[in-house]
N, C-alpha and C positions, 0 to 999 in steps of 0.2 A: 504494500500500500504506500503510495507516494504522498508526501505532505507538501503542499505548495504554500510557501510563505510570502505574503504580500507585504511589502515594506512601503509605508506611506512617507513621502518626503516631509521632513520636519515633524513627523508623527501626526500629520494632519489626517483626519478621517471624515469630519463633517464640514462641508463647505456651503456657505450661504451665497445666493446669487440674487441681487436685485435686478429687475429688468430681464429676468430669465425667460420670459415668454416672447421676447422680441426676436428680431431677425438674427442677431448674433447670439443673444442669450440662449436661445434654444439649442444652438450648436454647442455652446459651452457646457450646458447642462448634460447633453448627451455624451460629450467627451469625458466629463468627470464621472458620470455614472458608469460608462464603459470601462473606465480605469479602476473602478471599485470604490470610489468615494461615495459617501452618503451625501445627498444634495438637498438643501432646503431652498426652495424658490420663494422669495419674498415678493408678493404681488398684491395689487389693489383689487384684482378680480376675485371672484369666488374661488375657493379651493377646487382644484381639478385633479382628476386621476388620469394620468397619461398612460398608465399601465407599465411605465418604465421602472424597473427594479431600483430601489434605493433613492427614489425621488419623491419628495413630499412638498407641500405648499404651506406657507404661513402668511399671516396678514402683514401688509405694509402699506401705509398711506401717509406719506410725509406731510402732505398738505393739511391733514387732520391730526398730525402728531400721534399716529397709531402705528405700533409695531408689536409683533408677538415676542414678548420678553423671554418666555420659556424657550422659544426656538433660538433666540440670540445666545442664551446661556450655554447652548450645546455646540456653538461654532468653534472650529479650529482655524478657520480662515474665511474670508469673504471677498467676493467679486462684485463690485458696485457699478452697474450699468444704467440704472434708472434715470430718466430725464425726458422731458417733453421733446418730441422730434423737432429738429431744427428746420427740416424741409417739408413738413406735413402741410403747413398753411402759410399764407402770405404774412409777412412780418408787420402786422399792425402793432400799435403800442401795447395793446392788451396781450397779444401773442408773445411779443418780446419779453414782457414782464413775466409771463408764464415760463418761458424758456429759461430765464435767469433764476426765478424762484425754485423751479423744480430741480435745478442743479445746485445752486448755492445753498439755499435754505434746506433743501432735501438732504444734501450731503452733511450739512452742519448737524441736522437732527440725527442722522444715522450715526455719525462719529460720536456724538454725545451719548447715544443709547449703547453703543459698543463699549464706551468707557465705563458706563454704569453697570452693564448687564452681561458683558461677554469677556470674562477674565481669561478664558482659554484661547481666545482668538489671537493668533500670532502673526497673521498676514492680511494685509488689505491691498487689493489690486483694484484701482479705480480707472475710470475712463475720462479722457479729455478729447480734444480734437485738434487737427492741424490748422483749424480756423484760428488758433492761437497766434499763428504767424500772419504776416501781411503779404503784400505783393512782392514777387521776385524782383530783385534789383538786376537790371541788365548787366551781364558779365559777372554777377556776384555768385558766391558759393551757395550750395543748398542750405536750407535752414537746419540747424542742429538744435539739440535740446537746450543749448546755452543761450540761444538768441532771446532777445526781449520780446514781449508780446506786442501785437499790433494794438493801436489805440481805437480801432473801430469797435462796433457792437460785439461781434463774435470774439474778437481778440480779448476784449475786456471781460466778457462772460467767461471765457476759458480760464483766464488768469484768476478770477474770483473763485471759480469752481475748484481749480487746483489748490488754491490757498486753503480751502476747507478740507480737501483730501489730505493735504500735507499735515494737517493737525493729527491725523491718525498715527503719524510717525512717532509721536510722543509715547505711544503704547505698543506699537508693533511694526514689523517691517512693512514698508509702504512702497508700492510701485504704481506709477501713473502712466497709462498708455495714451499718447496723442494719436488718435485714429485718423487715418486718411479717408479717401473716398472708398467706401466698401462696395465691392462688386459681388453681387449675388443674383442668382436666377429667380429667386422667389420673392424679391422685394428690393427696396432701396433705389439708388440713383440709376444703376445699370438697367434695371427692369423698365424704368420710365424712359430711359434714353432709347431703348430699342423697340418700344411699342409700335412706332410708325413703320417698322420693317415689315409688318404684316401687309402693308400696302406697297411694299417695294421701295420705300424711301427711308432715308436716315438724316434727320436734321443735325447740324453741327453748331453748337453755341458760338456766337461771335466769329472771330477769324480762325478759330480752331487751333491756333498756335499756343494757347495758354496750357501750361503744364498741369496735369492732374496727378497728384501723388496718391496712388491707389493701393488697395490690398484686397486679395480674395477673401471672402467671408470665412472660408474654412481655415485659411492661414491666420486670420485674426482670432478666431476661437482658439486655435492651437497656441497662439502667442499668449493669450490670457492664462491658459493653463500652465504654460512654460514659466510665466512670471510668478505664478502661484508656487510652483515647485522649486524654482531656482533660488537657493538661499543667498546667493551672491548678488541678486538683482535688487537694487534700491534706487529710488528716485524716478526720474522721468525718461521715457523712451518713445521714439516715434514709431507708431504702428503702421508702417508703409512697406511696400515692396521695394527691393533694391534698385529697380530700374523704373523710374517714372515714365509717363507718356503724355503726349498732348492729344487733344480731341481729334485732330486729323489722323493721327496714328490709330486711335481707337476706331474711327470710322473705317479705316483701311483693314483693320483686323476683323471687324464685323463683316465687311464686304467679302473678305476672303473665306469666311466661314459660312455665311448665310447665303443659301441658294435663292435666286429670285430677287435679290436686291438690285434695283435698277439704277438708282443714283442717290447721291447725298447732296445736301445743299446747306449753305451757311445761313443761320438766322441772325440778322443784324442785331447789334448790341442794343439799339434803342427799343427794339421789339421785346427783347428779353427784360429790359428795365420796365417797360410798360406792364408786362405780364407778372413779373415777380417782385417788382418794387425793390426794397432794400436788399432782399435776398440775392438779387442779381449780381451784387458785388462778389459773392462767393463763387458764382457760376462763371463769371467772366475773368476773374483774376487768375494769374499764374502763380502757383505755389509749389516749389520743389523742396520736399523735406527729405533729409538724409536718413537712411536706414542703417548707417554704419554702426552706431552704438548698439542697436538691437541685434544685429548680426554678431557683433563682438560678444554678446551675452551668451552665445551658443545656440541661438535660435536659427533654424534652417527653414526658410520658406519653401513650400511645395511649388508655388507659382512665383517665379522671379521675373518672368517675361510676360508682357501683356498678351501676346498672341496665344500663349498656352492657356492663360486664364480665360480668354474669350472663347477658345475652342471648348473648354470644359463647360462653361456657362451656357453656351449656345446649344449644347447637346443634352442639356438636362430638361 
């Protein structure tokens, strides 16, 4: 009779995940469960039974200062993803306030509750975004984790968000991942971008030369688990693929994969501004973020080149 010993990194067994029902969160939960962790998904929705072994649900509603304290007390680590979607709605003043509060105040509430009720929690892995950075400087180097934040809405929001996450470092090892544009077949920016291909066309925002620092959703989920398990990881890391791409290159990769694509066309910047309002700044700007520090941590992307990621996504 063979005995199989499962060794949990840093003796972690029970991991909490906020935002665990979202695009990336679902992938993280599955990865953790497949690796033998017990997972508690903190969610505002009603508790659900996914049928997945080792996964349970607990109450979380930061807006109402509600969280399952008994569930918190069981945690050995937590991955914090929860926050109002940046791209779901036009940036009205009300929506911008919701984006900020869900991240800044929501994280502040979570960290305070961890401090009070989660003495065994040793690792906090939080999310941020490369919206932290501003527009590429012509001829300049890619943005690294040491660059200062942009003074625009999203840059300020990310800086305030990260400030609250860094407070967890007073109690436990803390890692923050600045997430690039997430490419997934089942949601997010890529799904929206390729919708018109059913009609044989593909719109390209602006002049198409703006750089998009992207990451495949599966790689992003794996990176969160990597950050959870690697005792040497501390601080901030860019969650992007090693090789960024511009929108023209994305269109070319889609055209090479998608049969029946007739042509692509550029959507003028003024049209995008009319449709998206303030959010258009993020669509039209070029932002090249370096993955060097993340790769140096030992993480190995499955999708390093855009064409490979597009092929995978277009065949799902």
